[in-house]
N, CA, C and O atoms as a CHARMM CRD file, in Angstrom:
* protein
*
  292
    1    1 MET  N     -3.75300 -14.15300   1.02400 PROA 1      0.00000
    2    1 MET  CA    -3.64500 -14.49100   2.44100 PROA 1      0.00000
    3    1 MET  C     -2.27100 -15.20800   2.61200 PROA 1      0.00000
    4    1 MET  O     -1.93600 -16.08800   1.82000 PROA 1      0.00000
    5    2 VAL  N     -1.62400 -14.89600   3.46200 PROA 2      0.00000
    6    2 VAL  CA    -0.27600 -15.65600   3.92600 PROA 2      0.00000
    7    2 VAL  C     -0.37700 -16.51100   5.01100 PROA 2      0.00000
    8    2 VAL  O     -1.00800 -16.10000   5.98500 PROA 2      0.00000
    9    3 LYS  N      0.11800 -17.61900   5.04200 PROA 3      0.00000
   10    3 LYS  CA     0.17500 -18.49500   5.91000 PROA 3      0.00000
   11    3 LYS  C      1.32800 -18.65400   6.65100 PROA 3      0.00000
   12    3 LYS  O      2.35600 -18.97800   6.05600 PROA 3      0.00000
   13    4 ILE  N      1.34300 -18.43400   8.20700 PROA 4      0.00000
   14    4 ILE  CA     2.63600 -18.17600   8.92100 PROA 4      0.00000
   15    4 ILE  C      2.67800 -19.31800   9.83600 PROA 4      0.00000
   16    4 ILE  O      1.74400 -19.62300  10.57800 PROA 4      0.00000
   17    5 LYS  N      3.75400 -19.91400   9.76200 PROA 5      0.00000
   18    5 LYS  CA     3.99900 -21.25200  10.62700 PROA 5      0.00000
   19    5 LYS  C      4.53500 -20.80000  11.84300 PROA 5      0.00000
   20    5 LYS  O      5.61600 -20.21000  11.83600 PROA 5      0.00000
   21    6 ILE  N      3.84500 -21.02300  13.01500 PROA 6      0.00000
   22    6 ILE  CA     4.45600 -20.89100  14.18500 PROA 6      0.00000
   23    6 ILE  C      4.82800 -22.09700  14.96500 PROA 6      0.00000
   24    6 ILE  O      4.15100 -23.09500  14.71800 PROA 6      0.00000
   25    7 TYR  N      5.69100 -22.20500  15.78700 PROA 7      0.00000
   26    7 TYR  CA     6.33600 -23.46100  16.45000 PROA 7      0.00000
   27    7 TYR  C      5.75000 -23.76700  17.89600 PROA 7      0.00000
   28    7 TYR  O      5.89700 -24.86100  18.44100 PROA 7      0.00000
   29    8 SER  N      5.09600 -22.73300  18.44600 PROA 8      0.00000
   30    8 SER  CA     4.67500 -22.72800  19.79300 PROA 8      0.00000
   31    8 SER  C      3.45100 -21.88000  19.95200 PROA 8      0.00000
   32    8 SER  O      3.37400 -20.89600  19.21700 PROA 8      0.00000
   33    9 GLU  N      2.62100 -22.08000  20.68100 PROA 9      0.00000
   34    9 GLU  CA     1.33000 -21.06100  21.03600 PROA 9      0.00000
   35    9 GLU  C      1.13300 -20.96500  22.43400 PROA 9      0.00000
   36    9 GLU  O      1.33500 -21.93700  23.16200 PROA 9      0.00000
   37   10 PRO  N      0.78900 -19.97400  22.82400 PROA 10     0.00000
   38   10 PRO  CA     0.45500 -18.73600  22.01000 PROA 10     0.00000
   39   10 PRO  C      1.68000 -17.74600  21.61000 PROA 10     0.00000
   40   10 PRO  O      2.78900 -17.87000  22.12900 PROA 10     0.00000
   41   11 ILE  N      1.42000 -16.87800  20.76500 PROA 11     0.00000
   42   11 ILE  CA     2.30500 -16.01200  20.49300 PROA 11     0.00000
   43   11 ILE  C      1.65500 -14.47700  20.56500 PROA 11     0.00000
   44   11 ILE  O      0.59500 -14.26400  19.97800 PROA 11     0.00000
   45   12 THR  N      2.27000 -13.50500  21.24300 PROA 12     0.00000
   46   12 THR  CA     1.44900 -12.40300  21.31500 PROA 12     0.00000
   47   12 THR  C      1.54500 -11.55200  19.91600 PROA 12     0.00000
   48   12 THR  O      2.35800 -11.68700  19.00200 PROA 12     0.00000
   49   13 LEU  N      0.54800 -10.71400  20.03100 PROA 13     0.00000
   50   13 LEU  CA     0.57300  -9.81500  18.71200 PROA 13     0.00000
   51   13 LEU  C      1.77100  -8.97300  18.63000 PROA 13     0.00000
   52   13 LEU  O      2.12000  -8.71300  17.47900 PROA 13     0.00000
   53   14 GLY  N      2.57400  -8.42300  19.69500 PROA 14     0.00000
   54   14 GLY  CA     3.73500  -7.75500  19.56100 PROA 14     0.00000
   55   14 GLY  C      4.70300  -8.72400  18.96000 PROA 14     0.00000
   56   14 GLY  O      5.35500  -8.29800  18.00700 PROA 14     0.00000
   57   15 GLN  N      4.92000 -10.01100  19.37000 PROA 15     0.00000
   58   15 GLN  CA     5.81200 -10.89800  18.95600 PROA 15     0.00000
   59   15 GLN  C      5.67000 -11.21300  17.53000 PROA 15     0.00000
   60   15 GLN  O      6.67100 -11.47200  16.86100 PROA 15     0.00000
   61   16 PHE  N      4.42600 -11.20900  16.99100 PROA 16     0.00000
   62   16 PHE  CA     4.02700 -11.54900  15.73300 PROA 16     0.00000
   63   16 PHE  C      4.59100 -10.66000  14.62400 PROA 16     0.00000
   64   16 PHE  O      5.21000 -11.02300  13.62300 PROA 16     0.00000
   65   17 VAL  N      4.21400  -9.28200  15.04600 PROA 17     0.00000
   66   17 VAL  CA     4.46400  -8.22600  14.31900 PROA 17     0.00000
   67   17 VAL  C      6.14600  -8.11100  14.21100 PROA 17     0.00000
   68   17 VAL  O      6.72500  -7.76000  13.18300 PROA 17     0.00000
   69   18 LYS  N      6.67300  -8.39800  15.20700 PROA 18     0.00000
   70   18 LYS  CA     8.26200  -8.43000  15.10500 PROA 18     0.00000
   71   18 LYS  C      8.87900  -9.51300  14.31200 PROA 18     0.00000
   72   18 LYS  O      9.88500  -9.29900  13.63400 PROA 18     0.00000
   73   19 PHE  N      8.26700 -10.74800  14.38000 PROA 19     0.00000
   74   19 PHE  CA     8.57900 -12.01900  13.57900 PROA 19     0.00000
   75   19 PHE  C      8.38000 -11.80600  12.20400 PROA 19     0.00000
   76   19 PHE  O      9.05900 -12.41600  11.37800 PROA 19     0.00000
   77   20 LEU  N      7.40000 -10.89100  11.83800 PROA 20     0.00000
   78   20 LEU  CA     7.14400 -10.44300  10.48300 PROA 20     0.00000
   79   20 LEU  C      8.12900  -9.66600   9.79200 PROA 20     0.00000
   80   20 LEU  O      8.15200  -9.55400   8.56700 PROA 20     0.00000
   81   21 GLY  N      9.07500  -9.04200  10.70900 PROA 21     0.00000
   82   21 GLY  CA     9.70300  -8.17400  10.27200 PROA 21     0.00000
   83   21 GLY  C      9.37600  -6.57700  10.02800 PROA 21     0.00000
   84   21 GLY  O     10.10000  -5.79100   9.41700 PROA 21     0.00000
   85   22 LEU  N      8.18800  -6.30300  10.61400 PROA 22     0.00000
   86   22 LEU  CA     7.53200  -5.08100  10.38100 PROA 22     0.00000
   87   22 LEU  C      8.17400  -4.10400  11.37900 PROA 22     0.00000
   88   22 LEU  O      8.17100  -2.90100  11.11600 PROA 22     0.00000
   89   23 ILE  N      8.66300  -4.51700  12.38800 PROA 23     0.00000
   90   23 ILE  CA     9.34300  -3.58100  13.49400 PROA 23     0.00000
   91   23 ILE  C     10.61700  -4.47100  13.75700 PROA 23     0.00000
   92   23 ILE  O     10.67900  -5.62400  13.33000 PROA 23     0.00000
   93   24 TYR  N     11.57200  -3.91400  14.44000 PROA 24     0.00000
   94   24 TYR  CA    12.87400  -4.13400  14.76900 PROA 24     0.00000
   95   24 TYR  C     13.20400  -4.62400  16.09500 PROA 24     0.00000
   96   24 TYR  O     13.99900  -5.52900  16.34800 PROA 24     0.00000
   97   25 SER  N     12.39000  -3.81500  17.07300 PROA 25     0.00000
   98   25 SER  CA    12.39300  -4.02500  18.62700 PROA 25     0.00000
   99   25 SER  C     11.24800  -4.03900  18.96600 PROA 25     0.00000
  100   25 SER  O     10.32500  -3.60800  18.27400 PROA 25     0.00000
  101   26 GLY  N     11.11300  -4.64600  20.32600 PROA 26     0.00000
  102   26 GLY  CA     9.96400  -4.53800  21.00500 PROA 26     0.00000
  103   26 GLY  C      9.18600  -3.27300  21.45800 PROA 26     0.00000
  104   26 GLY  O      7.99100  -3.15800  21.73200 PROA 26     0.00000
  105   27 GLY  N     10.39400  -2.16700  21.46400 PROA 27     0.00000
  106   27 GLY  CA     9.92700  -0.97300  21.86300 PROA 27     0.00000
  107   27 GLY  C      9.19000  -0.36600  20.73200 PROA 27     0.00000
  108   27 GLY  O      8.58500   0.65500  21.05800 PROA 27     0.00000
  109   28 GLU  N      9.08900  -0.67600  19.63300 PROA 28     0.00000
  110   28 GLU  CA     8.53900  -0.00600  18.59300 PROA 28     0.00000
  111   28 GLU  C      6.91100  -0.47400  18.36600 PROA 28     0.00000
  112   28 GLU  O      6.16900   0.05500  17.53800 PROA 28     0.00000
  113   29 VAL  N      6.52200  -1.58300  19.28400 PROA 29     0.00000
  114   29 VAL  CA     5.21800  -2.25300  18.97300 PROA 29     0.00000
  115   29 VAL  C      4.18700  -1.29700  19.32300 PROA 29     0.00000
  116   29 VAL  O      3.28400  -1.14300  18.50000 PROA 29     0.00000
  117   30 LYS  N      4.16100  -0.62000  20.40900 PROA 30     0.00000
  118   30 LYS  CA     3.15500   0.35300  20.80400 PROA 30     0.00000
  119   30 LYS  C      2.82600   1.15500  19.66800 PROA 30     0.00000
  120   30 LYS  O      1.69300   1.18300  19.19000 PROA 30     0.00000
  121   31 LYS  N      3.93700   1.90200  19.16300 PROA 31     0.00000
  122   31 LYS  CA     3.73700   3.03400  18.08300 PROA 31     0.00000
  123   31 LYS  C      3.19700   2.32300  16.68600 PROA 31     0.00000
  124   31 LYS  O      2.37900   2.89000  15.96100 PROA 31     0.00000
  125   32 PHE  N      3.68000   1.17600  16.42800 PROA 32     0.00000
  126   32 PHE  CA     3.21400   0.38700  15.19400 PROA 32     0.00000
  127   32 PHE  C      1.70100   0.03600  15.38100 PROA 32     0.00000
  128   32 PHE  O      0.91400   0.19700  14.44700 PROA 32     0.00000
  129   33 LEU  N      1.34200  -0.39700  16.47500 PROA 33     0.00000
  130   33 LEU  CA    -0.08100  -0.61100  16.55300 PROA 33     0.00000
  131   33 LEU  C     -0.93200   0.33300  16.61000 PROA 33     0.00000
  132   33 LEU  O     -2.06900   0.09400  16.20200 PROA 33     0.00000
  133   34 GLU  N     -0.61000   1.64500  17.12500 PROA 34     0.00000
  134   34 GLU  CA    -1.29200   2.84600  17.25200 PROA 34     0.00000
  135   34 GLU  C     -1.52000   3.24000  15.71500 PROA 34     0.00000
  136   34 GLU  O     -2.64500   3.58200  15.34800 PROA 34     0.00000
  137   35 GLU  N     -0.52800   3.19300  14.89000 PROA 35     0.00000
  138   35 GLU  CA    -0.45300   3.93000  13.55700 PROA 35     0.00000
  139   35 GLU  C     -0.97800   2.92800  12.52400 PROA 35     0.00000
  140   35 GLU  O     -1.05400   3.47500  11.42400 PROA 35     0.00000
  141   36 ASN  N     -1.37300   1.62300  12.50400 PROA 36     0.00000
  142   36 ASN  CA    -1.89400   0.83600  11.58700 PROA 36     0.00000
  143   36 ASN  C     -3.14800   0.19700  12.13300 PROA 36     0.00000
  144   36 ASN  O     -3.42900   0.12700  13.32900 PROA 36     0.00000
  145   37 ASP  N     -3.92200  -0.29300  11.05900 PROA 37     0.00000
  146   37 ASP  CA    -5.04800  -0.92700  11.19900 PROA 37     0.00000
  147   37 ASP  C     -4.87100  -2.33400  11.45300 PROA 37     0.00000
  148   37 ASP  O     -4.42700  -3.03700  10.54600 PROA 37     0.00000
  149   38 ILE  N     -5.17500  -2.85500  12.61600 PROA 38     0.00000
  150   38 ILE  CA    -4.89400  -4.12300  12.83100 PROA 38     0.00000
  151   38 ILE  C     -6.19400  -4.81500  13.48200 PROA 38     0.00000
  152   38 ILE  O     -6.84500  -4.25700  14.36600 PROA 38     0.00000
  153   39 PHE  N     -6.52800  -6.15600  12.93300 PROA 39     0.00000
  154   39 PHE  CA    -7.52400  -6.78200  13.16100 PROA 39     0.00000
  155   39 PHE  C     -7.15700  -8.41600  13.55500 PROA 39     0.00000
  156   39 PHE  O     -6.44100  -9.09800  12.82200 PROA 39     0.00000
  157   40 VAL  N     -7.63000  -8.82400  14.55400 PROA 40     0.00000
  158   40 VAL  CA    -7.67900 -10.13100  15.01000 PROA 40     0.00000
  159   40 VAL  C     -8.96500 -10.98000  14.74600 PROA 40     0.00000
  160   40 VAL  O     -9.94200 -10.56500  15.37000 PROA 40     0.00000
  161   41 ASN  N     -9.15300 -11.92000  14.07100 PROA 41     0.00000
  162   41 ASN  CA   -10.49500 -12.42700  13.61200 PROA 41     0.00000
  163   41 ASN  C    -11.38500 -11.57600  13.48500 PROA 41     0.00000
  164   41 ASN  O    -12.45500 -11.75600  14.06700 PROA 41     0.00000
  165   42 GLU  N    -11.16700 -10.38000  12.66000 PROA 42     0.00000
  166   42 GLU  CA   -12.05100  -9.39700  12.12300 PROA 42     0.00000
  167   42 GLU  C    -12.49200  -8.50100  13.37600 PROA 42     0.00000
  168   42 GLU  O    -13.54900  -7.88700  13.23800 PROA 42     0.00000
  169   43 VAL  N    -11.84000  -8.36900  14.50900 PROA 43     0.00000
  170   43 VAL  CA   -12.06400  -7.66900  15.57400 PROA 43     0.00000
  171   43 VAL  C    -10.78300  -6.69100  15.73400 PROA 43     0.00000
  172   43 VAL  O     -9.65300  -7.16500  15.85700 PROA 43     0.00000
  173   44 SER  N    -11.04300  -5.20700  15.72400 PROA 44     0.00000
  174   44 SER  CA    -9.89700  -4.32700  15.80800 PROA 44     0.00000
  175   44 SER  C     -9.14300  -4.42700  17.17600 PROA 44     0.00000
  176   44 SER  O     -9.74700  -4.56100  18.24000 PROA 44     0.00000
  177   45 GLU  N     -7.78400  -4.35300  17.07200 PROA 45     0.00000
  178   45 GLU  CA    -6.96700  -4.94100  18.13400 PROA 45     0.00000
  179   45 GLU  C     -5.77500  -4.06700  18.38100 PROA 45     0.00000
  180   45 GLU  O     -4.97000  -4.05300  17.45000 PROA 45     0.00000
  181   46 LYS  N     -5.47600  -3.32200  19.44600 PROA 46     0.00000
  182   46 LYS  CA    -4.47500  -2.49400  19.61600 PROA 46     0.00000
  183   46 LYS  C     -3.41300  -3.00200  20.78100 PROA 46     0.00000
  184   46 LYS  O     -2.33700  -2.44200  20.98900 PROA 46     0.00000
  185   47 ARG  N     -3.91800  -4.21100  21.54000 PROA 47     0.00000
  186   47 ARG  CA    -2.98400  -4.71900  22.45800 PROA 47     0.00000
  187   47 ARG  C     -1.95000  -5.36600  22.07400 PROA 47     0.00000
  188   47 ARG  O     -2.06200  -6.25600  21.23100 PROA 47     0.00000
  189   48 ARG  N     -0.88500  -5.07200  22.56400 PROA 48     0.00000
  190   48 ARG  CA     0.46800  -5.90400  22.08500 PROA 48     0.00000
  191   48 ARG  C      0.54900  -7.08500  22.70200 PROA 48     0.00000
  192   48 ARG  O      1.37800  -7.86600  22.23600 PROA 48     0.00000
  193   49 GLY  N     -0.24000  -7.52500  23.85400 PROA 49     0.00000
  194   49 GLY  CA    -0.14500  -8.64100  24.48500 PROA 49     0.00000
  195   49 GLY  C     -1.28600  -9.69800  24.27300 PROA 49     0.00000
  196   49 GLY  O     -1.40900 -10.81600  24.77100 PROA 49     0.00000
  197   50 LYS  N     -2.09500  -9.00800  23.37500 PROA 50     0.00000
  198   50 LYS  CA    -3.24300  -9.99100  22.56500 PROA 50     0.00000
  199   50 LYS  C     -2.54000 -11.46200  22.29500 PROA 50     0.00000
  200   50 LYS  O     -1.51000 -11.50200  21.62200 PROA 50     0.00000
  201   51 LYS  N     -3.12200 -12.67600  22.83600 PROA 51     0.00000
  202   51 LYS  CA    -2.49700 -13.77900  22.63000 PROA 51     0.00000
  203   51 LYS  C     -2.99100 -14.39000  21.35800 PROA 51     0.00000
  204   51 LYS  O     -4.21100 -14.46200  21.20800 PROA 51     0.00000
  205   52 LEU  N     -2.16100 -14.85800  20.38300 PROA 52     0.00000
  206   52 LEU  CA    -2.75200 -15.47700  19.14700 PROA 52     0.00000
  207   52 LEU  C     -2.43900 -16.80000  19.09900 PROA 52     0.00000
  208   52 LEU  O     -1.39400 -17.21900  19.59600 PROA 52     0.00000
  209   53 PHE  N     -3.38100 -17.64100  18.45000 PROA 53     0.00000
  210   53 PHE  CA    -3.21000 -19.22500  18.40300 PROA 53     0.00000
  211   53 PHE  C     -3.41000 -19.82700  17.04200 PROA 53     0.00000
  212   53 PHE  O     -4.06400 -19.21200  16.20000 PROA 53     0.00000
  213   54 SER  N     -2.98900 -20.75800  16.83900 PROA 54     0.00000
  214   54 SER  CA    -3.12400 -21.38200  15.47200 PROA 54     0.00000
  215   54 SER  C     -4.62700 -21.50100  14.94600 PROA 54     0.00000
  216   54 SER  O     -5.53300 -22.05600  15.56800 PROA 54     0.00000
  217   55 GLY  N     -4.74500 -20.86600  13.65800 PROA 55     0.00000
  218   55 GLY  CA    -6.04500 -20.70800  13.09400 PROA 55     0.00000
  219   55 GLY  C     -6.51800 -19.16000  13.14400 PROA 55     0.00000
  220   55 GLY  O     -7.42300 -18.73900  12.42400 PROA 55     0.00000
  221   56 ASP  N     -5.87300 -18.42800  13.98800 PROA 56     0.00000
  222   56 ASP  CA    -6.34900 -17.00100  14.02500 PROA 56     0.00000
  223   56 ASP  C     -6.12000 -16.27300  12.81200 PROA 56     0.00000
  224   56 ASP  O     -5.10100 -16.59200  12.20000 PROA 56     0.00000
  225   57 LEU  N     -6.83600 -15.36900  12.32700 PROA 57     0.00000
  226   57 LEU  CA    -6.41700 -14.73300  11.33300 PROA 57     0.00000
  227   57 LEU  C     -6.20400 -13.05400  11.51700 PROA 57     0.00000
  228   57 LEU  O     -7.11500 -12.33400  11.92500 PROA 57     0.00000
  229   58 VAL  N     -5.09900 -12.63900  11.21600 PROA 58     0.00000
  230   58 VAL  CA    -4.48700 -11.42100  11.49400 PROA 58     0.00000
  231   58 VAL  C     -4.60600 -10.59100  10.28400 PROA 58     0.00000
  232   58 VAL  O     -4.20800 -11.10100   9.23700 PROA 58     0.00000
  233   59 GLN  N     -5.12900  -9.29300  10.24900 PROA 59     0.00000
  234   59 GLN  CA    -5.02600  -8.41100   9.17900 PROA 59     0.00000
  235   59 GLN  C     -4.36600  -7.20600   9.47500 PROA 59     0.00000
  236   59 GLN  O     -4.90900  -6.43600  10.26800 PROA 59     0.00000
  237   60 ILE  N     -3.18900  -6.88800   8.92400 PROA 60     0.00000
  238   60 ILE  CA    -2.43600  -5.69000   9.05800 PROA 60     0.00000
  239   60 ILE  C     -2.59600  -4.74700   7.93800 PROA 60     0.00000
  240   60 ILE  O     -1.98600  -4.96700   6.89200 PROA 60     0.00000
  241   61 ASN  N     -3.31400  -3.77800   8.05200 PROA 61     0.00000
  242   61 ASN  CA    -3.76700  -2.80300   7.09700 PROA 61     0.00000
  243   61 ASN  C     -4.41800  -3.57400   6.08400 PROA 61     0.00000
  244   61 ASN  O     -5.52600  -4.04500   6.33700 PROA 61     0.00000
  245   62 ASP  N     -3.82100  -3.78900   4.84500 PROA 62     0.00000
  246   62 ASP  CA    -4.65300  -4.47600   3.70200 PROA 62     0.00000
  247   62 ASP  C     -4.04600  -6.13500   3.47400 PROA 62     0.00000
  248   62 ASP  O     -4.52100  -6.91200   2.64600 PROA 62     0.00000
  249   63 GLN  N     -2.97000  -6.43600   4.34900 PROA 63     0.00000
  250   63 GLN  CA    -2.52600  -7.83200   4.35800 PROA 63     0.00000
  251   63 GLN  C     -3.14800  -8.71400   5.40800 PROA 63     0.00000
  252   63 GLN  O     -3.34300  -8.36800   6.57300 PROA 63     0.00000
  253   64 LYS  N     -3.47900 -10.03400   4.82200 PROA 64     0.00000
  254   64 LYS  CA    -4.15400 -10.96400   5.88000 PROA 64     0.00000
  255   64 LYS  C     -3.17700 -12.24900   6.00400 PROA 64     0.00000
  256   64 LYS  O     -2.77800 -12.81200   4.98500 PROA 64     0.00000
  257   65 TYR  N     -2.84600 -12.64300   7.17300 PROA 65     0.00000
  258   65 TYR  CA    -2.34500 -13.61000   7.42000 PROA 65     0.00000
  259   65 TYR  C     -2.91700 -14.74600   8.32400 PROA 65     0.00000
  260   65 TYR  O     -3.55600 -14.31100   9.28200 PROA 65     0.00000
  261   66 VAL  N     -2.84600 -15.86500   8.25300 PROA 66     0.00000
  262   66 VAL  CA    -3.32600 -16.93500   9.07200 PROA 66     0.00000
  263   66 VAL  C     -2.37500 -17.71400   9.69300 PROA 66     0.00000
  264   66 VAL  O     -1.43600 -18.16000   9.03300 PROA 66     0.00000
  265   67 LEU  N     -2.50500 -17.98000  11.08200 PROA 67     0.00000
  266   67 LEU  CA    -1.48200 -18.69200  11.89800 PROA 67     0.00000
  267   67 LEU  C     -1.63700 -20.29600  11.98300 PROA 67     0.00000
  268   67 LEU  O     -2.63900 -20.81200  12.47900 PROA 67     0.00000
  269   68 LYS  N     -0.61400 -21.00500  11.48300 PROA 68     0.00000
  270   68 LYS  CA    -0.78200 -22.32800  11.59500 PROA 68     0.00000
  271   68 LYS  C      0.48700 -22.97300  12.65000 PROA 68     0.00000
  272   68 LYS  O      1.65000 -22.57100  12.61300 PROA 68     0.00000
  273   69 ILE  N      0.06400 -23.86100  13.41700 PROA 69     0.00000
  274   69 ILE  CA     1.14600 -24.64000  14.27500 PROA 69     0.00000
  275   69 ILE  C      1.87500 -25.65600  13.59500 PROA 69     0.00000
  276   69 ILE  O      1.29000 -26.51900  12.94000 PROA 69     0.00000
  277   70 GLU  N      3.06900 -25.61200  13.70200 PROA 70     0.00000
  278   70 GLU  CA     4.06100 -26.46600  13.07900 PROA 70     0.00000
  279   70 GLU  C      4.70800 -27.31200  14.13000 PROA 70     0.00000
  280   70 GLU  O      5.57900 -26.85600  14.87000 PROA 70     0.00000
  281   71 ASN  N      4.26700 -28.58000  14.19500 PROA 71     0.00000
  282   71 ASN  CA     4.79700 -29.35900  15.29900 PROA 71     0.00000
  283   71 ASN  C      6.26000 -30.04400  14.80300 PROA 71     0.00000
  284   71 ASN  O      6.56600 -30.35400  13.65200 PROA 71     0.00000
  285   72 ASP  N      6.95800 -30.16300  15.86600 PROA 72     0.00000
  286   72 ASP  CA     8.41800 -30.65800  15.65200 PROA 72     0.00000
  287   72 ASP  C      8.26300 -32.28000  16.11600 PROA 72     0.00000
  288   72 ASP  O      8.84100 -32.64700  17.13900 PROA 72     0.00000
  289   73 TYR  N      7.59900 -33.06900  15.46100 PROA 73     0.00000
  290   73 TYR  CA     7.51300 -34.35200  15.61400 PROA 73     0.00000
  291   73 TYR  C      8.39800 -35.24000  14.60800 PROA 73     0.00000
  292   73 TYR  O      8.37400 -36.46800  14.68600 PROA 73     0.00000
């Protein structure tokens, strides 16, 4: 499982996939979500606008990620 630091929440699933570098533009998100197995907190998810928060578990195919908020204090 890979820990991913985010600096503000929420972040959308589409933004998250782009942040990981799995796609290069927002226009690719819909196709990527259709062609891959994606789960958010163990529930299948295909909505690019799905909001993700610190502590959420995202699985893309066989790779798991957990989001953690990184505060700028």
